[in-house]
N, C-alpha and C positions, 0 to 999 in steps of 0.2 A: 626960446629957449628951453619952455618946462618940458616940450616932447621931446625934445634932443638929449636933454638928463633924464629923461626916463628909458629912451633907447640906450642911456651907454647904463644907466644901473639894472638893466632888463638885461643887455648882451656883453658887456663889456667884463664887469666885477666875476660872472660865473666862468668865464673864458679864462680868465687872468688866475682867478684861484685853482681852475682845472691845472693848468699851465706849473705853478707855483708847487704845486701838491704832486704831480708829474719828477718836476724838479727836485724836488727834496728827495722823491725813492730812491731816481737815480745818484742821488750822492749818497744816498746811506749805504748803497748795494756794497761798495768795495767793504764798508767796513765792519759790515754781517760776513762774508767773504774769510775778512783776516781773523775775526771772532771763531768762527767755526774752524777755521786751520789750526789756531790757536787751541782749541778746544780739542781738538784729536790728537796733536801732539802730546798733549799730558797725557790723555787716557791712554797711549799710547806706550809710554814711558809706565805709567802702573800696570799696563799687562805685564811690559818685558819684566820691571819689578816682583812683580806679585803680591805687591801690598799696594794699600791707598798712600798716596804719599802726602804729608802734611806739609805744612810749611811750603818754601818757595823754592824747594829742591826741583822740581819736576819744569816750574815756573822759570827757573834761571835756565835748564836747559834747553828750554823751548824760545827762550829767547836769546840765544848764542852762549851760552857760557860753556867755559870748556871744564866738564864737570862729567869725571865716571859716572856710569848707572850705577855701578857697586858704593859708592860715596854715598848714593841719594837714602839708601836704606841707614839709618841710624845703628847705632852700636847699641841700644837698649832694645832693636825689632832682633838683633842678631843672638842676642842671647836667649828670645825668648824660642827660638827653634830650637 
């Protein structure tokens, strides 16, 4: 009985741990791709407006809000120009 337990501890647990890590990596990959796409969207909106946007303007547009890019620049920013 002790020999069977030793074989399980020596072989089964490391194999299960390896599969768990691989499965976790496969599950996280789509989330990382979605975050990368969202960050690229925010950066491209900042390039179009020419100013770094604070607040939720770029985030709202990347989430699908029907907002014109000219509305994302606040009135105080337009007065400075």
